[in-house]
C-alpha positions as CSV (number, residue, x, y, z in Angstrom):
1,X,20.0,-26.3,31.0
2,X,20.5,-27.1,27.3
3,X,19.4,-30.2,25.5
4,X,21.8,-33.0,24.6
5,X,22.8,-33.3,21.0
6,X,20.2,-35.2,18.9
7,X,21.0,-38.6,17.5
8,X,21.8,-38.2,13.8
9,X,19.4,-39.8,11.4
10,X,19.5,-40.4,7.6
11,X,17.3,-38.5,5.3
12,X,13.7,-39.7,4.9
13,X,14.4,-41.1,1.4
14,X,17.4,-43.0,2.8
15,X,15.2,-44.4,5.7
16,X,12.7,-45.7,3.2
17,X,15.5,-47.1,1.0
18,X,17.1,-49.0,3.9
19,X,13.8,-50.5,4.9
20,X,12.9,-51.7,1.5
21,X,16.4,-53.0,0.8
22,X,16.1,-55.2,3.9
23,X,12.6,-56.4,2.8
24,X,10.9,-55.0,5.9
25,X,7.4,-53.7,6.2
26,X,6.5,-50.6,8.1
27,X,4.6,-52.7,10.6
28,X,7.8,-54.7,11.3
29,X,9.8,-51.6,11.8
30,X,7.1,-50.1,14.0
31,X,7.1,-53.2,16.2
32,X,10.9,-53.0,16.6
33,X,10.8,-49.4,17.6
34,X,7.6,-49.6,19.6
35,X,5.4,-47.2,17.6
36,X,2.5,-47.4,15.2
37,X,3.0,-48.0,11.4
38,X,1.5,-44.6,10.7
39,X,4.3,-43.0,12.7
40,X,7.0,-44.9,10.7
41,X,5.3,-43.7,7.5
42,X,5.5,-40.1,8.7
43,X,9.2,-40.5,9.5
44,X,9.9,-41.9,6.0
45,X,7.9,-39.2,4.3
46,X,9.5,-36.4,6.3
47,X,6.3,-35.3,7.9
48,X,7.6,-36.2,11.4
49,X,10.8,-36.7,13.3
50,X,11.4,-39.2,16.1
51,X,12.4,-37.9,19.5
52,X,13.8,-39.2,22.7
53,X,14.0,-43.0,23.1
54,X,12.2,-43.6,19.8
55,X,14.9,-41.6,18.0
56,X,17.7,-43.7,19.6
57,X,15.9,-46.9,18.8
58,X,15.1,-45.9,15.2
59,X,18.7,-44.7,14.7
60,X,20.1,-48.0,16.0
61,X,17.8,-50.0,13.7
62,X,18.7,-47.9,10.7
63,X,22.4,-48.2,11.5
64,X,22.1,-51.9,11.5
65,X,20.3,-51.9,8.2
66,X,23.0,-49.5,6.8
67,X,25.7,-51.9,7.8
68,X,23.9,-54.8,6.1
69,X,23.5,-52.7,3.0
70,X,27.2,-51.7,3.2
71,X,28.2,-55.3,3.1
72,X,26.4,-55.6,-0.2
73,X,28.0,-52.5,-1.5
74,X,24.8,-50.5,-1.8
75,X,25.4,-47.9,0.9
76,X,25.3,-44.3,-0.2
77,X,26.7,-41.2,1.4
78,X,24.4,-38.3,2.3
79,X,25.6,-34.7,2.2
80,X,25.2,-32.4,5.2
81,X,24.5,-28.6,5.0
82,X,26.0,-26.5,7.8
83,X,23.1,-24.1,8.0
84,X,20.5,-26.8,8.6
85,X,22.8,-28.5,11.1
86,X,23.1,-25.3,13.1
87,X,19.4,-24.9,13.2
88,X,18.9,-27.9,15.4
89,X,21.8,-27.7,17.8
90,X,21.5,-26.1,21.2
91,X,21.5,-22.3,21.2
92,X,22.6,-20.2,24.1
93,X,21.1,-16.7,24.4
94,X,24.0,-15.3,26.2
95,X,25.4,-15.2,29.7
96,X,23.1,-14.8,32.8
97,X,21.8,-11.3,33.0
98,X,21.9,-10.8,29.2
99,X,19.1,-11.4,26.8
100,X,17.7,-14.4,28.8
101,X,18.5,-17.7,30.3
102,X,19.9,-20.4,28.0
103,X,17.4,-22.0,25.7
104,X,17.3,-24.5,22.8
105,X,16.1,-24.3,19.2
106,X,15.2,-27.6,17.5
107,X,12.9,-27.1,14.5
108,X,11.5,-30.1,12.8
109,X,11.9,-30.7,9.0
110,X,8.9,-29.6,7.0
111,X,6.9,-31.9,4.8
112,X,7.9,-29.9,1.8
113,X,11.6,-29.6,2.5
114,X,13.5,-32.7,3.2
115,X,16.2,-32.1,5.8
116,X,19.5,-33.9,5.5
117,X,20.9,-35.7,8.6
118,X,23.2,-34.1,11.0
119,X,26.9,-35.0,11.2
120,X,28.6,-35.8,14.4
121,X,30.6,-32.6,14.2
122,X,27.6,-30.4,13.5
123,X,25.5,-32.0,16.2
124,X,27.7,-30.8,19.0
125,X,26.5,-28.0,21.3
126,X,27.6,-24.6,20.0
127,X,27.4,-21.1,21.4
128,X,25.6,-18.9,18.9
129,X,24.5,-15.3,19.2
130,X,20.8,-14.6,19.0
131,X,21.1,-13.3,15.5
132,X,23.0,-16.4,14.3
133,X,20.4,-18.7,16.0
134,X,17.5,-16.7,14.4
135,X,19.2,-16.9,10.9
136,X,19.6,-20.6,11.3
137,X,16.0,-21.1,12.2
138,X,14.9,-18.9,9.4
139,X,17.0,-20.6,6.8
140,X,15.8,-24.0,7.9
141,X,12.0,-23.2,8.2
142,X,11.2,-20.2,6.0
143,X,11.3,-21.8,2.5
144,X,8.9,-24.6,3.5
145,X,6.6,-22.2,5.5
146,X,6.3,-20.0,2.4
147,X,5.1,-23.0,0.4
148,X,2.7,-24.0,3.1
149,X,1.2,-20.5,3.3
150,X,0.8,-20.6,-0.5
151,X,-1.4,-23.7,-0.1
152,X,-3.4,-21.9,2.5
153,X,-4.0,-18.7,0.6
154,X,-3.3,-19.4,-3.1
155,X,-1.3,-16.1,-3.2
156,X,2.5,-15.9,-3.5
157,X,2.9,-12.4,-2.2
158,X,0.6,-13.0,0.8
159,X,2.5,-16.3,1.6
160,X,5.8,-14.5,1.7
161,X,4.4,-11.6,3.7
162,X,2.9,-14.0,6.3
163,X,6.2,-15.8,6.9
164,X,8.0,-12.5,7.1
165,X,5.6,-11.1,9.7
166,X,5.7,-14.4,11.7
167,X,9.5,-14.2,11.9
168,X,9.5,-10.5,12.6
169,X,7.2,-11.3,15.6
170,X,9.6,-14.2,16.5
171,X,12.6,-11.8,16.5
172,X,10.7,-9.3,18.7
173,X,10.1,-12.1,21.2
174,X,13.2,-14.1,20.6
175,X,14.0,-15.1,24.2
176,X,10.5,-16.5,24.5
177,X,10.7,-18.3,21.1
178,X,14.2,-19.7,21.8
179,X,13.1,-21.3,25.0
180,X,10.0,-22.8,23.4
181,X,10.1,-26.6,23.0
182,X,9.1,-26.2,19.3
183,X,10.3,-22.9,17.8
184,X,9.4,-24.0,14.3
185,X,5.8,-24.7,15.5
186,X,5.6,-21.3,17.2
187,X,6.6,-19.6,13.9
188,X,4.3,-21.8,11.9
189,X,1.3,-21.0,14.0
190,X,2.0,-17.3,13.7
191,X,2.4,-17.5,9.9
192,X,-0.8,-19.5,9.5
193,X,-2.8,-17.0,11.7
194,X,-1.6,-14.1,9.5
195,X,-2.2,-15.9,6.3
196,X,-5.8,-16.8,7.2
197,X,-6.7,-13.4,8.6
198,X,-10.1,-12.3,7.1
199,X,-9.0,-8.7,7.0
200,X,-6.9,-9.4,3.9
201,X,-10.0,-9.3,1.7
202,X,-10.3,-5.6,2.2
203,X,-6.8,-4.8,1.0
204,X,-6.7,-3.4,-2.5
205,X,-3.9,-5.5,-3.9
206,X,-5.5,-8.7,-2.7
207,X,-8.7,-8.0,-4.6
208,X,-7.0,-8.8,-7.9
209,X,-7.0,-12.5,-8.8
210,X,-3.8,-14.5,-8.6
211,X,-2.5,-16.3,-11.7
212,X,-3.4,-20.0,-11.3
213,X,-1.0,-22.9,-11.6
214,X,-0.3,-23.9,-15.3
215,X,-1.2,-27.5,-14.8
216,X,-4.9,-28.5,-14.8
217,X,-4.5,-31.0,-12.0
218,X,-2.7,-28.5,-9.7
219,X,-5.2,-25.9,-10.5
220,X,-8.1,-28.2,-9.6
221,X,-6.4,-29.2,-6.3
222,X,-5.7,-25.5,-5.4
223,X,-9.3,-24.5,-6.2
224,X,-10.6,-27.4,-4.0
225,X,-8.4,-26.4,-1.1
226,X,-9.4,-22.7,-1.3
227,X,-13.1,-23.7,-1.3
228,X,-12.6,-25.3,2.1
229,X,-13.3,-23.2,5.2
230,X,-10.0,-21.8,6.6
231,X,-10.0,-24.1,9.8
232,X,-10.7,-27.2,7.7
233,X,-8.0,-26.2,5.2
234,X,-5.5,-25.7,8.0
235,X,-6.3,-29.0,9.6
236,X,-5.9,-30.9,6.4
237,X,-2.5,-29.2,5.7
238,X,-1.2,-29.9,9.2
239,X,-2.3,-33.5,9.3
240,X,-2.0,-34.8,5.7
241,X,0.6,-32.2,4.6
242,X,3.0,-32.0,7.5
243,X,2.1,-35.3,9.2
244,X,1.3,-33.9,12.6
245,X,-0.7,-36.2,15.0
246,X,-4.3,-35.5,15.6
247,X,-3.7,-34.1,19.2
248,X,-1.0,-31.8,17.9
249,X,-3.2,-30.6,15.1
250,X,-6.0,-29.9,17.4
251,X,-3.8,-28.0,19.8
252,X,-2.3,-25.8,17.0
253,X,-5.8,-25.1,15.5
254,X,-7.2,-24.4,19.1
255,X,-9.9,-27.1,18.8
256,X,-10.7,-30.3,20.6
257,X,-9.5,-33.6,19.2
258,X,-13.0,-34.6,18.2
259,X,-13.5,-31.3,16.4
260,X,-10.2,-31.6,14.6
261,X,-11.1,-35.2,13.5
262,X,-14.4,-34.0,12.2
263,X,-12.8,-31.2,10.2
264,X,-10.2,-33.6,8.8
265,X,-12.9,-36.1,7.7
266,X,-15.0,-33.3,6.1
267,X,-11.9,-31.9,4.3
268,X,-10.9,-35.4,3.0
269,X,-14.4,-36.2,1.8
270,X,-14.6,-32.8,0.0
271,X,-11.3,-33.3,-1.8
272,X,-12.1,-36.9,-2.6
273,X,-15.5,-35.9,-4.0
274,X,-13.9,-33.5,-6.5
275,X,-10.7,-35.4,-7.0
276,X,-11.3,-39.1,-6.5
277,X,-7.7,-40.0,-7.2
278,X,-6.7,-38.2,-4.0
279,X,-8.7,-40.4,-1.6
280,X,-5.4,-42.0,-0.5
281,X,-3.7,-39.9,2.2
282,X,-0.2,-40.8,0.8
283,X,-1.2,-39.6,-2.7
284,X,-2.8,-36.5,-1.2
285,X,0.5,-35.7,0.6
286,X,2.5,-36.2,-2.5
287,X,0.2,-33.9,-4.6
288,X,0.2,-31.2,-1.9
289,X,4.0,-31.2,-2.0
290,X,4.0,-31.0,-5.8
291,X,1.5,-28.1,-5.7
292,X,3.6,-26.3,-3.1
293,X,6.6,-26.5,-5.4
294,X,4.7,-25.1,-8.4
295,X,4.1,-21.8,-6.7
296,X,7.8,-21.1,-6.5
297,X,7.5,-18.5,-3.8
298,X,10.8,-17.4,-2.3
299,X,11.6,-16.2,1.2
300,X,13.5,-13.0,1.9
301,X,17.0,-13.0,3.5
302,X,17.1,-13.4,7.3
303,X,19.0,-10.1,7.7
304,X,16.2,-8.3,5.9
305,X,13.6,-9.8,8.1
306,X,15.5,-8.9,11.3
307,X,16.0,-5.4,9.9
308,X,12.3,-5.1,9.2
309,X,11.4,-6.3,12.6
310,X,13.7,-3.7,14.2
311,X,12.3,-0.9,12.1
312,X,8.8,-1.8,13.0
313,X,9.7,-1.9,16.7
314,X,11.3,1.5,16.4
315,X,8.3,2.9,14.7
316,X,5.8,1.7,17.2
317,X,8.1,2.8,20.1
318,X,8.3,6.3,18.7
319,X,4.5,6.3,18.1
320,X,3.9,5.3,21.7
321,X,6.3,8.0,22.9
322,X,4.6,10.6,20.8
323,X,1.2,9.5,22.0
324,X,2.3,9.7,25.6
325,X,3.8,13.2,25.1
326,X,0.5,14.4,23.5
327,X,-1.5,12.9,26.3
328,X,0.7,14.6,28.9
329,X,0.4,17.9,27.1
330,X,-3.4,17.7,26.9
331,X,-3.6,16.9,30.6
332,X,-1.3,19.8,31.5
333,X,-3.3,22.2,29.3
334,X,-6.6,21.0,30.9
335,X,-5.2,21.5,34.4
336,X,-3.9,25.0,33.6
337,X,-7.2,26.2,32.1
338,X,-9.6,24.6,34.5
339,X,-11.2,26.8,37.3
340,X,-9.5,26.9,40.7
341,X,-12.7,26.8,42.7
342,X,-16.1,25.3,42.6
343,X,-18.8,27.3,40.9
344,X,-22.2,25.9,41.5
345,X,-24.3,25.9,38.4
346,X,-27.4,28.2,38.1
347,X,-30.5,26.1,38.8
348,X,-33.0,26.1,36.0
349,X,-36.1,28.2,36.4
350,X,-39.3,26.8,37.9
351,X,-42.8,27.5,36.7
352,X,-45.0,29.5,39.2
353,X,-48.6,28.7,39.3
354,X,-51.6,31.0,40.4
355,X,-50.3,34.3,38.8
356,X,-52.9,35.9,36.5
357,X,-51.8,36.3,33.0
358,X,-50.8,39.8,31.8
359,X,-53.6,41.4,29.8
360,X,-53.1,44.3,27.4
361,X,-55.4,47.4,27.9
362,X,-58.6,47.3,25.9
363,X,-61.0,50.1,24.8
364,X,-62.6,52.4,27.5
365,X,-66.2,52.1,28.4
366,X,-68.6,55.1,28.3
367,X,-68.3,55.7,32.1
368,X,-64.5,55.6,31.9
369,X,-64.6,58.2,29.1
370,X,-66.7,60.5,31.2
371,X,-64.4,60.1,34.2
372,X,-61.4,60.8,32.0
373,X,-63.0,64.0,30.6
374,X,-63.8,65.3,34.1
375,X,-60.3,64.6,35.4
376,X,-58.8,66.5,32.4
377,X,-61.0,69.5,33.0
378,X,-60.4,69.8,36.8
379,X,-56.7,69.1,36.6
380,X,-55.4,72.5,35.6
381,X,-57.4,74.4,38.3
382,X,-57.8,71.5,40.7
383,X,-58.6,71.6,44.4
384,X,-56.4,73.6,46.8
385,X,-53.4,71.8,48.1
386,X,-53.5,70.5,51.6
387,X,-50.6,71.6,53.7
388,X,-49.8,70.0,57.0
389,X,-50.2,72.1,60.1
390,X,-47.7,72.0,62.8
391,X,-49.1,71.7,66.3
């Protein structure tokens, strides 16, 4: 089964503008939709996206506010990009018996890349090839993921490499990723894991320092983030940067909710101790977005990422085949040269006790010398030989 088309929503800036134009607070909007005010704040900042019934109720409320604004002549049109619209429509992986059963791809907008709303024509279910679906997901998520990885590592090249490796892994497992309820989260977790790997410190090119941001405030914020332990840094970015809930943050960081809350509290206190002006979560979110944009890291083309994934897959396939052939050859050579029968080993020698030791001959005594002289004199003539007599 495929998902039904999502209800179109205005951009986060437009949502905030419509609410303020109607003189409504976030709490009032939250009571109308049935959520918490923090959730509405995440929707308006782009850190979260409503789903299900909440999405329909929120869209209906915004439509009413837009009609009121249109009556006053303040309604504005919002452009729609075809690539980002295709990234959130239902994606079919082919007919039964092909690459896999039908799945869906619905990535969420990142906190650092505001996603425009979907038009009614673009939100209809479309039949896309796996390559088209992957390219749509990559075009929608990769730029923001590169900026997020830059905040985690402070290195532009490593941020780009992390995102490319994550999407290469996603292309290798595309049927699994396409059926995942949150493909963007799947790729984000893989990119974060690669970016925070401790093995990068042993690479030669990563031993050289990265040029810091030109602005003093951005440089101080980046240094503060990099001083945090990797799990704390990741928790802060997911919660205050992307606007994920605490349970979702704990699940993605593979920690309990209590542990994630403790990490978040420690990270916020550390940032506030060094930069007191960032004690407000909203201000911290804004500064993180600005710092991510200063890095200016760019993602590669989706076709290049797919090609790299396929080349890596071919390389490892050939390496596995070569290793298997070498193993089979070594086994055959061993079988050919091994003895046909069993040859018992020679037991080791045992020490025999009670045998007198061998003694070398010493000097002759006086009696032995006399006996020897007598034998030498009588030996030539000697006694007569005894011959046996026959009876």
